[in-house]
C-alpha positions as CSV (number, residue, x, y, z in Angstrom):
1,M,-5.2,1.8,-5.2
2,I,-7.7,0.5,-2.6
3,R,-9.2,-2.9,-3.7
4,L,-12.5,-4.4,-2.5
5,G,-13.2,-7.9,-1.5
6,V,-15.6,-10.2,0.4
7,C,-15.2,-12.6,3.3
8,T,-16.7,-15.8,2.0
9,S,-16.1,-19.5,1.0
10,P,-14.2,-20.4,-2.2
11,D,-17.5,-21.9,-3.3
12,N,-18.7,-18.3,-3.9
13,I,-15.7,-17.0,-5.7
14,D,-17.2,-16.7,-9.1
15,L,-20.3,-15.1,-7.7
16,V,-18.2,-12.5,-6.0
17,A,-16.2,-11.9,-9.2
18,D,-19.4,-11.4,-11.1
19,A,-20.4,-8.8,-8.6
20,G,-17.3,-6.8,-9.4
21,F,-15.0,-7.5,-6.4
22,D,-11.3,-7.9,-6.7
23,Y,-10.7,-10.9,-4.4
24,I,-12.1,-13.1,-1.6
25,E,-11.1,-13.5,2.0
26,I,-11.4,-17.0,3.5
27,G,-11.0,-18.7,6.9
28,F,-7.5,-19.7,7.9
29,A,-8.6,-22.2,10.5
30,W,-11.2,-23.5,8.0
31,L,-8.4,-23.9,5.4
32,H,-6.2,-25.8,7.9
33,G,-9.0,-28.1,8.9
34,L,-9.9,-29.3,5.4
35,S,-9.2,-32.9,4.4
36,E,-6.6,-33.2,1.7
37,E,-9.3,-34.1,-0.8
38,D,-11.5,-31.1,0.1
39,Y,-8.5,-28.8,0.1
40,Q,-7.5,-29.8,-3.4
41,K,-11.1,-29.1,-4.5
42,A,-11.0,-25.6,-3.0
43,L,-7.6,-25.0,-4.6
44,A,-8.9,-26.0,-8.0
45,K,-12.0,-23.8,-7.6
46,V,-9.8,-20.8,-6.8
47,R,-7.3,-21.4,-9.6
48,A,-10.1,-21.7,-12.2
49,S,-11.6,-18.3,-11.1
50,R,-11.0,-14.8,-12.5
51,I,-10.2,-13.5,-9.0
52,N,-8.0,-14.9,-6.2
53,V,-7.9,-15.6,-2.5
54,E,-5.7,-12.8,-1.1
55,V,-6.6,-12.6,2.6
56,S,-7.5,-15.1,5.3
57,N,-9.3,-14.4,8.6
58,G,-10.2,-16.6,11.6
59,M,-6.5,-17.4,12.1
60,L,-6.9,-19.9,15.0
61,P,-9.5,-22.3,16.3
62,G,-10.8,-21.5,19.7
63,T,-9.3,-24.7,21.0
64,L,-5.7,-23.6,20.2
65,K,-5.0,-21.2,23.0
66,V,-2.3,-18.6,22.8
67,V,-3.1,-17.0,26.1
68,G,-3.4,-18.7,29.5
69,P,-2.0,-21.8,31.1
70,E,-3.0,-24.0,28.2
71,A,-0.9,-22.2,25.6
72,D,1.3,-24.8,23.9
73,E,4.1,-23.5,21.6
74,G,4.7,-26.9,20.1
75,A,1.1,-27.3,19.1
76,I,1.0,-23.7,17.8
77,R,4.0,-24.2,15.6
78,E,2.6,-27.5,14.2
79,Y,-0.6,-25.7,13.3
80,L,1.1,-22.7,11.8
81,E,3.3,-24.8,9.5
82,K,0.4,-26.6,7.8
83,A,-1.9,-23.5,7.7
84,F,0.8,-21.2,6.3
85,A,1.9,-23.8,3.7
86,R,-1.7,-24.1,2.5
87,G,-2.3,-20.4,2.7
88,R,0.6,-19.6,0.4
89,E,-0.4,-22.3,-2.1
90,I,-4.0,-21.0,-2.4
91,G,-2.8,-17.3,-2.7
92,V,-3.1,-15.7,0.7
93,K,-1.1,-12.5,1.1
94,T,-2.3,-11.4,4.5
95,V,-3.6,-13.5,7.5
96,I,-5.8,-11.9,10.1
97,F,-5.3,-12.5,13.8
98,G,-8.7,-12.0,15.4
99,S,-9.3,-15.4,17.0
100,G,-11.1,-14.0,20.1
101,A,-11.6,-17.4,21.7
102,A,-7.9,-18.4,21.3
103,R,-6.5,-15.1,22.7
104,S,-9.1,-14.3,25.4
105,V,-7.7,-14.0,28.9
106,P,-9.0,-16.7,31.4
107,E,-10.6,-15.5,34.5
108,G,-7.9,-14.8,37.2
109,F,-5.0,-15.0,34.7
110,P,-2.6,-12.0,35.0
111,Q,-3.2,-9.4,32.2
112,D,0.5,-8.5,32.0
113,E,1.3,-12.2,31.3
114,A,-1.5,-12.3,28.7
115,W,0.0,-9.4,26.8
116,R,3.5,-11.0,26.9
117,Q,2.0,-14.3,25.6
118,I,0.4,-12.4,22.7
119,A,3.7,-10.7,21.9
120,R,5.4,-14.1,22.0
121,Y,2.8,-15.6,19.7
122,L,3.3,-12.8,17.2
123,T,7.0,-13.3,17.3
124,I,6.5,-17.0,16.5
125,V,4.2,-16.1,13.6
126,S,6.8,-13.7,12.2
127,E,9.0,-16.7,11.5
128,Y,6.3,-18.3,9.3
129,S,5.4,-14.9,7.8
130,E,9.0,-14.7,6.5
131,K,9.1,-18.3,5.4
132,Y,5.9,-18.2,3.4
133,G,5.7,-14.5,2.4
134,I,2.4,-13.9,4.2
135,D,1.8,-10.7,6.3
136,L,-0.1,-10.7,9.5
137,A,-2.7,-8.1,10.6
138,I,-3.7,-8.0,14.3
139,E,-7.5,-7.6,14.5
140,P,-8.8,-5.7,17.6
141,L,-12.2,-7.1,18.5
142,R,-15.1,-5.7,20.4
143,R,-15.3,-6.5,24.1
144,A,-18.3,-8.8,23.6
145,E,-16.0,-11.1,21.6
146,C,-12.7,-10.8,23.4
147,N,-11.4,-9.3,26.7
148,I,-8.0,-8.1,25.4
149,M,-6.7,-5.9,22.6
150,N,-10.0,-4.2,21.7
151,L,-8.9,-1.0,20.0
152,V,-6.9,-0.4,16.8
153,T,-4.6,1.9,18.8
154,E,-3.8,-1.1,21.1
155,G,-3.2,-3.4,18.0
156,T,-0.9,-0.7,16.6
157,L,1.0,-0.5,19.8
158,M,1.5,-4.3,19.9
159,A,2.6,-4.4,16.3
160,S,5.1,-1.6,17.0
161,L,6.5,-3.4,20.0
162,V,6.9,-6.7,18.1
163,N,8.6,-4.6,15.4
164,H,8.6,-6.9,12.4
165,P,8.0,-5.6,8.9
166,Q,5.3,-8.2,8.2
167,I,3.3,-7.7,11.4
168,G,0.7,-4.9,11.3
169,V,-2.8,-4.1,12.3
170,L,-6.4,-4.3,10.9
171,G,-9.2,-1.8,11.4
172,D,-12.7,-3.2,11.4
173,T,-15.3,-0.4,11.2
174,H,-17.9,-2.4,13.2
175,H,-15.6,-3.2,16.1
176,M,-14.4,0.4,16.0
177,L,-18.0,1.6,16.3
178,C,-18.6,-0.8,19.3
179,G,-15.5,0.5,21.0
180,C,-16.3,4.2,20.2
181,E,-13.0,4.4,18.4
182,P,-12.7,7.2,15.7
183,Y,-11.4,6.6,12.2
184,S,-8.4,8.7,13.1
185,A,-7.0,5.4,14.5
186,F,-6.3,4.6,10.8
187,V,-4.1,7.7,10.6
188,Q,-2.3,6.8,13.8
189,A,-1.6,3.3,12.6
190,G,0.1,4.7,9.5
191,K,2.1,2.2,7.6
192,L,1.2,-0.5,10.1
193,L,-2.3,-0.6,8.8
194,K,-2.3,-3.8,6.7
195,H,-6.0,-4.5,6.2
196,V,-9.5,-3.1,6.7
197,H,-12.9,-4.8,7.3
198,I,-16.1,-2.8,6.5
199,S,-19.8,-3.4,6.9
200,H,-23.1,-1.7,7.7
201,S,-23.4,-1.7,11.4
202,M,-26.9,-2.1,12.7
203,G,-26.4,-0.1,15.9
204,N,-23.6,-0.4,18.4
205,E,-24.0,-4.1,19.3
206,K,-26.8,-5.3,17.1
207,G,-24.7,-7.0,14.4
208,R,-23.8,-6.0,10.9
209,D,-24.9,-6.7,7.3
210,Y,-23.8,-5.8,3.8
211,P,-23.6,-2.2,2.6
212,A,-26.4,-1.3,0.3
213,P,-27.6,1.7,-1.6
214,G,-29.5,4.1,0.6
215,D,-28.3,2.7,3.9
216,D,-26.9,5.0,6.6
217,G,-23.3,3.7,6.5
218,D,-20.5,6.3,6.6
219,Y,-18.4,4.6,3.9
220,E,-17.5,7.9,2.2
221,E,-15.9,9.0,5.5
222,V,-14.1,5.7,5.9
223,F,-12.5,5.9,2.5
224,R,-11.8,9.7,2.9
225,V,-9.7,8.9,5.9
226,L,-8.0,5.9,4.4
227,K,-7.1,7.8,1.2
228,G,-6.0,10.8,3.3
229,C,-3.4,8.7,5.2
230,G,-2.1,7.0,2.0
231,Y,-3.7,3.6,2.5
232,D,-3.7,1.6,-0.8
233,G,-4.4,-1.9,0.5
234,R,-7.5,-4.1,0.6
235,V,-10.9,-3.5,2.2
236,S,-13.1,-6.6,2.7
237,I,-16.8,-6.8,3.6
238,E,-17.2,-8.9,6.7
239,A,-20.9,-9.3,7.6
240,G,-23.8,-11.5,7.7
241,V,-25.6,-12.1,4.4
242,K,-28.9,-13.8,3.5
243,D,-28.7,-13.9,-0.3
244,L,-25.1,-13.3,-1.5
245,A,-26.1,-13.4,-5.2
246,A,-28.5,-10.5,-4.6
247,E,-26.6,-8.5,-2.0
248,A,-23.1,-8.6,-3.3
249,P,-23.6,-6.5,-6.5
250,L,-25.5,-3.9,-4.4
251,A,-22.7,-3.8,-1.9
252,Y,-20.1,-3.4,-4.5
253,R,-22.0,-0.6,-6.1
254,R,-22.4,1.2,-2.8
255,L,-18.7,0.9,-1.8
256,K,-17.4,1.7,-5.3
257,E,-19.4,4.9,-5.3
258,A,-18.1,5.8,-1.8
259,L,-14.6,5.0,-2.8
260,E,-14.8,7.3,-5.9
261,A,-16.6,10.1,-4.1
C-alpha cells in the first residue's frame, strides 16, 4: 500500500503525525553533520513519536565531490560509514542520491568519465547498503540544479547497469515536469522505482509548494500510474512551506483523496 510522508526536520515529526502522515524524510548530510549531542536529541525525538523516520534525502554535502578531479574515495567511504550508521539507528530504510552539487560535472571534464564515476560511487554505496540494510534511490534532478542524470529514464538505466538489488531510482514529479518527462517513466522503471517525491509545481521552473484542496495538481494521475504499475512504496512531499502546521493537514487531505480516487 502506498504510504505518504513529508520531507522535514525531526523537530516537526509530531506535527506531521497529527496531520495524518505515515513517516518523515530527513536530510542525510544534515544527519551526518550533527554533533553527537544534537544527534542524540534528534534520535530521542524520533523514538518518542508515533511515526518514524523512514527516508533520507540530500545524501551528500556539495563539498564532497563524486564527479570530477576532486573525487576522493577515501573521504567518501569515511563519510558513508558514519552517515549510514546513524541512518540505520534513526530508522532510515531508503536514502536518496540527488546531491546536485556533489555530482555535477565540472566544466571541461569528460562526460563519459563522469558517468563512470557515478557508477563507481553507486557501487561503493552498495557495500554500505548491504552492511546497514538501507536501499538507495537515484534522484534525477532538473538541469537548473545538476548537469547530469536529469531524467528518471537515465536514473533507471544507471541503476540497471549497477545491477544491485538495493540500488534503484526515484521519480520527483517537479523535476519530471521541468524535464518534460511523462509519468510513463514510472512504468518503465518497474521494480527499480524505490521512492517518489510529489509537490504542487508552480509552473515549469517557478518552484513548488504543498498540495492543497482546489489546486491544479494532477495527483490523481500520478497515483493512477503508480498503482497501475504495482508501486506500493512511499511518496513524500518535497516542497517549500510557510506554515507547516496549517499546510500539512490540507496537503494530506488532498493527497489522500487523490490516492483513493
